[in-house]
Every structure is written in structure tokens, then in C-alpha cells.
C-alpha atoms as a printed R data frame, in Angstrom:
   type eleno elety resid chain resno       x       y       z
1  ATOM     1    CA   MET     A     1  -5.252  -8.001   4.103
2  ATOM     2    CA   SER     A     2  -5.093 -11.221   2.158
3  ATOM     3    CA   ARG     A     3  -1.989 -13.081   1.036
4  ATOM     4    CA   GLN     A     4  -1.146 -15.390  -1.867
5  ATOM     5    CA   ALA     A     5   2.555 -16.397  -1.971
6  ATOM     6    CA   ASN     A     6   4.408 -13.056  -1.959
7  ATOM     7    CA   VAL     A     7   1.395 -11.027  -3.243
8  ATOM     8    CA   PHE     A     8  -0.736  -9.120  -0.735
9  ATOM     9    CA   ALA     A     9  -4.067  -7.334  -1.138
10 ATOM    10    CA   ILE     A    10  -4.242  -4.444   1.335
11 ATOM    11    CA   GLU     A    11  -7.011  -1.991   2.110
12 ATOM    12    CA   PRO     A    12  -5.964   0.831   4.446
13 ATOM    13    CA   SER     A    13  -8.772   2.849   5.955
14 ATOM    14    CA   CYS     A    14  -8.412   6.291   7.448
15 ATOM    15    CA   ARG     A    15 -10.783   8.736   9.076
16 ATOM    16    CA   GLN     A    16 -11.168  12.014   7.185
17 ATOM    17    CA   TYR     A    17 -10.887  15.165   9.320
18 ATOM    18    CA   GLY     A    18 -12.257  18.628   8.778
19 ATOM    19    CA   GLY     A    19 -15.942  18.330   9.537
20 ATOM    20    CA   PRO     A    20 -18.474  16.399  11.575
21 ATOM    21    CA   ASP     A    21 -20.007  14.466   8.642
22 ATOM    22    CA   LEU     A    22 -16.873  13.143   6.933
23 ATOM    23    CA   GLY     A    23 -16.585   9.378   6.887
24 ATOM    24    CA   ARG     A    24 -13.827   6.906   6.261
25 ATOM    25    CA   ASP     A    25 -11.820   6.645   3.067
26 ATOM    26    CA   SER     A    26 -10.293   3.409   1.816
27 ATOM    27    CA   GLU     A    27  -8.494   2.190  -1.283
28 ATOM    28    CA   ARG     A    28  -7.639  -1.409  -2.181
29 ATOM    29    CA   SER     A    29  -4.117  -2.044  -3.453
30 ATOM    30    CA   THR     A    30  -2.221  -5.164  -4.462
31 ATOM    31    CA   ILE     A    31   1.526  -5.374  -3.915
32 ATOM    32    CA   ARG     A    32   4.162  -8.014  -4.628
33 ATOM    33    CA   VAL     A    33   6.997  -8.289  -2.109
34 ATOM    34    CA   ASP     A    34  10.253  -8.546  -4.071
35 ATOM    35    CA   GLY     A    35  12.642  -8.803  -1.134
36 ATOM    36    CA   SER     A    36  13.285  -7.518   2.357
37 ATOM    37    CA   ALA     A    37  13.567  -3.912   1.124
38 ATOM    38    CA   ALA     A    38  11.525  -3.778  -2.100
39 ATOM    39    CA   TYR     A    39   7.980  -4.197  -3.367
40 ATOM    40    CA   THR     A    40   6.047  -3.651  -6.591
41 ATOM    41    CA   ASP     A    41   2.567  -2.131  -6.799
42 ATOM    42    CA   ILE     A    42   0.605  -4.389  -9.167
43 ATOM    43    CA   THR     A    43  -2.774  -2.696  -8.664
44 ATOM    44    CA   ARG     A    44  -4.738  -2.518 -11.941
45 ATOM    45    CA   GLY     A    45  -1.792  -3.720 -14.046
46 ATOM    46    CA   SER     A    46   0.734  -1.190 -12.722
47 ATOM    47    CA   THR     A    47   4.382  -2.244 -12.387
48 ATOM    48    CA   GLU     A    48   5.648   0.646 -10.246
49 ATOM    49    CA   GLY     A    49   8.524  -0.560  -8.035
50 ATOM    50    CA   TYR     A    50   9.583   0.828  -4.661
51 ATOM    51    CA   ARG     A    51  12.694   0.257  -2.574
52 ATOM    52    CA   PHE     A    52  13.367   1.132   1.070
53 ATOM    53    CA   SER     A    53  16.393   3.415   1.491
54 ATOM    54    CA   PRO     A    54  17.628   3.137   5.077
55 ATOM    55    CA   GLY     A    55  20.050   6.049   4.629
56 ATOM    56    CA   LEU     A    56  17.227   8.556   4.038
57 ATOM    57    CA   LYS     A    57  15.603  10.234   7.022
58 ATOM    58    CA   PRO     A    58  12.030  11.580   6.973
């Protein structure tokens, strides 16, 4: 993860399951933190915004 002001570049990596020869999968994303409960995905020019809703339960 790298940071520039309130913009972060993240690259999660996860192990793929289902067979002995599957490797890791990763995808680089860039997000802008807009506040304590909101962020915007700015990967490849996108402007998709997300907001945390504490009233919702998984």
C-alpha cells in the first residue's frame, strides 16, 4: 500500500482454492478517502463512491 495525501494505492492478494496448482490472485486499486465513512474508487478513471452504513448488518 502506498499513500499520497488522502489517496491510497492498494493491492490485496489472496490464495485461490480448489486445486493444488492454483496460485495467488491480486488486483491493484486506487482509492481516495473522502471522510471517516466514505471513499471513492479512482482506479482507471472510475468515480464510483462508497459509504459505510453502520446500521446494516452482514
